[in-house]
C-alpha positions as a printed NumPy array, in Angstrom:
array([[ 50.55 , 109.14 , 110.08 ],
       [ 49.254, 109.845, 106.579],
       [ 45.806, 110.673, 107.839],
       [ 47.265, 113.124, 110.381],
       [ 49.143, 114.985, 107.639],
       [ 46.028, 114.989, 105.461],
       [ 43.876, 116.221, 108.359],
       [ 46.383, 118.971, 109.156],
       [ 46.369, 119.99 , 105.492],
       [ 42.578, 120.132, 105.395],
       [ 42.495, 122.2  , 108.588],
       [ 45.145, 124.588, 107.246],
       [ 43.415, 125.045, 103.883],
       [ 40.048, 125.423, 105.616],
       [ 41.399, 128.041, 107.998],
       [ 43.052, 130.019, 105.2  ],
       [ 39.915, 129.801, 103.056],
       [ 37.691, 130.908, 105.921],
       [ 39.938, 133.87 , 106.74 ],
       [ 40.023, 134.958, 103.072],
       [ 36.213, 134.864, 103.008],
       [ 35.946, 136.873, 106.246],
       [ 38.332, 139.539, 104.931],
       [ 36.646, 139.736, 101.511],
       [ 33.226, 140.158, 103.111],
       [ 34.456, 142.785, 105.555],
       [ 36.167, 144.777, 102.801],
       [ 32.82 , 145.748, 101.299],
       [ 30.909, 146.523, 104.486],
       [ 29.985, 149.824, 106.173],
       [ 30.723, 151.905, 103.098],
       [ 29.074, 155.2  , 102.242],
       [ 26.5  , 155.944,  99.607],
       [ 28.149, 158.96 ,  97.971],
       [ 30.977, 158.261,  95.524],
       [ 31.365, 161.183,  93.129],
       [ 33.597, 160.976,  90.094],
       [ 36.646, 163.169,  90.243],
       [ 37.007, 165.321,  93.321],
       [ 39.502, 164.943,  96.126],
       [ 40.21 , 161.805,  98.136],
       [ 41.764, 161.267, 101.551],
       [ 43.284, 157.878, 102.353],
       [ 43.633, 157.328, 106.095],
       [ 46.416, 154.938, 107.14 ],
       [ 45.801, 153.537, 110.617],
       [ 49.104, 153.081, 112.423],
       [ 49.88 , 149.833, 114.236],
       [ 51.843, 149.545, 117.5  ],
       [ 55.512, 149.835, 116.518],
       [ 58.348, 149.258, 118.994],
       [ 61.305, 149.854, 116.718],
       [ 62.728, 152.803, 114.846],
       [ 61.52 , 151.534, 111.461],
       [ 58.012, 150.763, 110.268],
       [ 57.12 , 147.171, 111.154],
       [ 55.617, 144.621, 108.762],
       [ 51.994, 145.538, 109.453],
       [ 52.622, 149.27 , 109.05 ],
       [ 54.487, 148.624, 105.78 ],
       [ 51.544, 146.525, 104.559],
       [ 49.101, 149.326, 105.386],
       [ 51.219, 151.809, 103.429],
       [ 51.174, 149.493, 100.406],
       [ 47.381, 149.348, 100.716],
       [ 47.242, 153.156, 100.746],
       [ 49.436, 153.517,  97.671],
       [ 47.499, 151.016,  95.595],
       [ 44.247, 152.668,  96.714],
       [ 45.145, 155.992,  95.096],
       [ 42.643, 156.693,  92.323],
       [ 44.303, 158.435,  89.378],
       [ 40.901, 159.781,  88.264],
       [ 40.698, 161.979,  91.358],
       [ 41.681, 165.64 ,  91.239],
       [ 43.831, 165.162,  94.337],
       [ 44.802, 162.274,  96.601],
       [ 46.149, 162.906, 100.092],
       [ 47.461, 160.257, 102.47 ],
       [ 46.63 , 160.831, 106.144],
       [ 49.021, 158.994, 108.495],
       [ 47.659, 158.336, 111.992],
       [ 49.332, 157.159, 115.158],
       [ 51.106, 158.413, 118.234],
       [ 54.047, 156.87 , 120.07 ],
       [ 52.168, 153.831, 121.385],
       [ 54.786, 151.086, 121.322],
       [ 57.99 , 153.109, 121.251],
       [ 59.515, 156.577, 121.358],
       [ 58.606, 157.598, 117.806],
       [ 55.053, 158.366, 116.728],
       [ 53.656, 155.76 , 114.343],
       [ 52.749, 158.572, 111.941],
       [ 56.425, 159.587, 111.716],
       [ 57.582, 155.993, 111.169],
       [ 54.956, 155.635, 108.451],
       [ 56.041, 158.911, 106.838],
       [ 59.718, 157.928, 106.874],
       [ 58.946, 154.616, 105.139],
       [ 56.462, 156.161, 102.709],
       [ 58.939, 158.807, 101.533],
       [ 62.297, 157.07 , 101.993],
       [ 61.565, 153.493, 100.957],
       [ 58.405, 153.626,  98.856],
       [ 59.349, 156.901,  97.16 ],
       [ 55.962, 158.586,  97.541],
       [ 56.25 , 162.339,  97.063],
       [ 52.581, 163.314,  97.116],
       [ 50.718, 165.254,  99.79 ],
       [ 50.598, 163.85 , 103.328],
       [ 48.791, 164.948, 106.491],
       [ 49.796, 163.704, 109.956],
       [ 48.074, 162.836, 113.227],
       [ 50.869, 162.158, 115.726],
       [ 48.735, 161.932, 118.864],
       [ 46.154, 159.147, 118.537],
       [ 46.634, 155.931, 120.49 ],
       [ 43.49 , 153.963, 119.573],
       [ 41.457, 153.31 , 116.441],
       [ 38.706, 155.559, 117.824],
       [ 41.242, 158.375, 118.249],
       [ 42.749, 157.721, 114.803],
       [ 39.359, 158.567, 113.334],
       [ 38.563, 161.349, 115.788],
       [ 41.868, 163.118, 115.086],
       [ 41.676, 162.526, 111.335],
       [ 38.232, 164.136, 111.009],
       [ 39.492, 167.757, 110.939],
       [ 42.037, 166.707, 108.295],
       [ 39.516, 165.024, 105.971],
       [ 36.403, 167.204, 106.263],
       [ 36.95 , 168.942, 102.94 ],
       [ 37.493, 165.768, 100.903],
       [ 34.87 , 164.257,  98.603],
       [ 35.932, 160.639,  99.135],
       [ 37.429, 158.9  , 102.185],
       [ 39.252, 155.546, 102.213],
       [ 40.734, 153.682, 105.166],
       [ 43.921, 151.642, 104.694],
       [ 44.379, 148.723, 107.074],
       [ 43.408, 145.061, 107.039],
       [ 39.774, 144.56 , 106.044],
       [ 38.303, 144.015, 109.496],
       [ 40.248, 146.834, 111.127],
       [ 39.208, 149.155, 108.294],
       [ 35.585, 148.1  , 108.84 ],
       [ 35.93 , 148.937, 112.546],
       [ 37.339, 152.367, 111.67 ],
       [ 34.485, 152.936, 109.2  ],
       [ 32.016, 152.113, 112.005],
       [ 33.784, 154.627, 114.265],
       [ 33.546, 157.315, 111.578],
       [ 29.838, 156.542, 111.161],
       [ 29.326, 157.077, 114.921],
       [ 31.448, 160.234, 115.104],
       [ 30.499, 161.915, 111.826],
       [ 27.739, 160.199, 109.823],
       [ 27.96 , 162.899, 107.154],
       [ 31.615, 162.029, 106.465],
       [ 30.873, 158.294, 106.636],
       [ 28.619, 158.746, 103.6  ],
       [ 31.818, 159.506, 101.631],
       [ 33.523, 156.212, 102.516],
       [ 34.601, 154.021,  99.624],
       [ 36.507, 150.771,  99.675],
       [ 40.29 , 150.928,  99.779],
       [ 42.156, 148.148,  98.014],
       [ 43.024, 146.324, 101.221],
       [ 41.859, 142.851, 100.279],
       [ 43.784, 140.77 ,  97.761],
       [ 43.252, 137.041,  97.538],
       [ 46.326, 135.245,  98.874],
       [ 48.085, 138.337, 100.21 ],
       [ 49.539, 138.038, 103.736],
       [ 47.944, 134.591, 104.154],
       [ 49.552, 133.817, 107.491],
       [ 48.314, 137.068, 109.047],
       [ 44.742, 136.768, 107.795],
       [ 43.53 , 134.054, 110.196],
       [ 44.803, 136.062, 113.183],
       [ 43.361, 139.266, 111.708],
       [ 40.009, 137.573, 111.115],
       [ 39.708, 136.24 , 114.667],
       [ 40.899, 139.459, 116.284],
       [ 38.79 , 141.592, 113.946],
       [ 35.593, 139.61 , 114.484],
       [ 36.136, 139.804, 118.243],
       [ 36.637, 143.565, 118.001],
       [ 33.592, 144.075, 115.749],
       [ 31.226, 142.075, 117.964],
       [ 30.246, 145.121, 120.025],
       [ 29.785, 147.58 , 117.153]])
């Protein structure tokens, strides 16, 4: 019995450690090569399927990533909320906005894409909103953000050069979601 508990512990710690490594590695991949000081930044928040009338846990996490990714040295920071009504009646962008303003107290500038239903569309529909910005960040989990960065590189390589890392990866944060996110993210990235 003792060995079974020990083995389960080793497997759990190994899985958590592996998923942390996968997320940390992904966080720094597919970034641009232009990162000017100052200037304006756009932080794209990728909505996640939401069935209810309030932002779900994953959408709330992505908003926290966006807020901590704001660079106070920038001349302007704008949050771009993406997502149509995929899982429910209310567009993900509106659920995100309601939580961002009402719960998190953010009163800065926000742009909305209420029509996208996939990660590809999130990026496609965000492009007209971010074209004039000097720096672009993508707020999601590390692997999903990497996928979105790859999509931006395919759709608009010139804008992809402006990509910088958002602060999406923190050691030990959302540890129970990271193994799932790592497996799903690696599966999704395999064809890019």
